[in-house]
C-alpha positions as CSV (number, residue, x, y, z in Angstrom):
1,M,7.3,17.2,-8.9
2,T,7.8,17.1,-5.2
3,E,6.8,14.1,-3.1
4,G,3.9,14.7,-0.7
5,A,2.9,12.5,2.2
6,G,0.6,10.4,0.0
7,D,2.9,10.2,-3.1
8,L,3.9,6.6,-3.6
9,G,5.4,7.0,-7.1
10,R,4.6,5.2,-10.3
11,F,4.3,1.8,-8.6
12,A,1.5,2.9,-6.3
13,E,-0.8,-0.2,-6.5
14,P,1.5,-2.7,-5.0
15,A,2.6,-0.1,-2.4
16,I,-1.0,0.6,-1.4
17,L,-1.7,-3.1,-1.0
18,I,1.4,-3.5,1.1
19,L,0.5,-0.5,3.3
20,I,-3.0,-1.8,3.7
21,S,-1.8,-5.2,4.7
22,L,0.6,-3.8,7.2
23,G,-2.2,-1.6,8.6
24,A,-3.4,-4.7,10.3
25,G,-0.1,-5.2,12.0
26,P,3.4,-6.5,11.2
27,R,3.8,-9.2,8.6
28,H,6.6,-11.0,6.7
29,G,6.8,-11.1,2.9
30,Y,4.8,-14.2,2.2
31,A,2.0,-13.1,4.6
32,I,1.9,-9.7,2.8
33,M,1.7,-11.4,-0.6
34,A,-1.2,-13.7,0.6
35,D,-3.0,-10.8,2.2
36,A,-2.6,-8.5,-0.8
37,E,-4.0,-11.2,-3.1
38,A,-7.0,-11.7,-0.7
39,I,-7.6,-7.9,-0.8
40,S,-7.2,-7.4,-4.5
41,G,-7.9,-10.7,-6.1
42,S,-4.6,-10.5,-7.9
43,P,-1.2,-11.8,-6.8
44,I,1.9,-9.7,-6.2
45,G,4.9,-11.6,-7.3
46,P,8.0,-11.8,-5.1
47,G,10.1,-9.5,-7.3
48,T,7.4,-6.8,-7.3
49,L,6.8,-7.3,-3.5
50,Y,10.5,-7.0,-2.5
51,A,11.2,-4.1,-4.8
52,A,8.1,-2.2,-3.4
53,L,9.2,-3.1,0.2
54,A,12.6,-1.6,-0.5
55,R,11.1,1.6,-1.9
56,L,8.7,1.9,1.0
57,E,11.5,1.3,3.5
58,A,13.8,3.9,1.7
59,R,11.0,6.4,2.0
60,G,10.5,5.7,5.7
61,L,7.0,4.4,5.3
62,I,7.7,0.9,6.6
63,E,10.5,-0.6,8.8
64,P,11.9,-4.1,9.1
65,M,11.7,-5.8,12.5
66,E,13.9,-8.5,14.0
67,A,13.9,-11.7,11.9
68,E,11.7,-14.5,13.2
69,Q,12.8,-18.0,12.0
70,R,14.4,-16.7,8.8
71,R,11.4,-14.4,8.1
72,R,11.7,-10.7,8.4
73,P,8.4,-8.9,9.3
74,Y,7.8,-5.3,8.4
75,R,5.7,-2.8,10.1
76,L,4.1,0.5,9.2
77,T,5.8,3.7,10.5
78,A,3.9,6.8,11.5
79,A,4.8,8.3,8.1
80,G,3.5,5.1,6.4
81,E,0.2,5.4,8.2
82,L,-0.1,9.0,7.1
83,A,0.7,8.1,3.5
84,L,-1.9,5.3,3.6
85,R,-4.6,7.6,5.0
86,T,-3.8,10.2,2.4
87,Q,-4.0,7.6,-0.4
88,L,-7.3,6.2,0.9
89,D,-8.8,9.7,1.2
90,G,-7.8,10.5,-2.4
91,L,-9.3,7.2,-3.6
92,S,-12.5,7.9,-1.7
93,S,-12.8,11.2,-3.4
94,L,-12.1,9.7,-6.8
95,V,-14.8,7.0,-6.2
96,R,-17.3,9.6,-5.1
97,I,-16.7,11.8,-8.1
98,G,-16.8,8.8,-10.5
99,R,-20.1,7.5,-9.0
100,A,-21.7,11.0,-9.2
101,R,-20.8,11.3,-12.9
102,L,-22.2,7.9,-13.7
103,E,-25.5,8.9,-12.0
104,R,-25.9,12.1,-14.1
105,P,-28.5,11.8,-16.8
106,A,-27.2,11.4,-20.4
107,D,-27.5,14.4,-22.7
């Protein structure tokens, strides 16, 4: 299977939450965790967060910035913004189809 712009791999949920968080601007790890929990209602643990950050950075979707008082912020790259837009478009389509199917009369 080839990786497309929107393919975030098998750990997609934490990756999407991280990309959404960084869509508002650069953030360091703790701020990403707090924002992701506010968005989803579920916490992302530090191990999951930093593993996802490493994968996203390796794919060129995010990049680290200069450390600020022992905290390293990350920011979205142009490729990361494209991947996030692609994921969100796919989710919008999935939601639309799912809602349409729920509205169909039962046989």
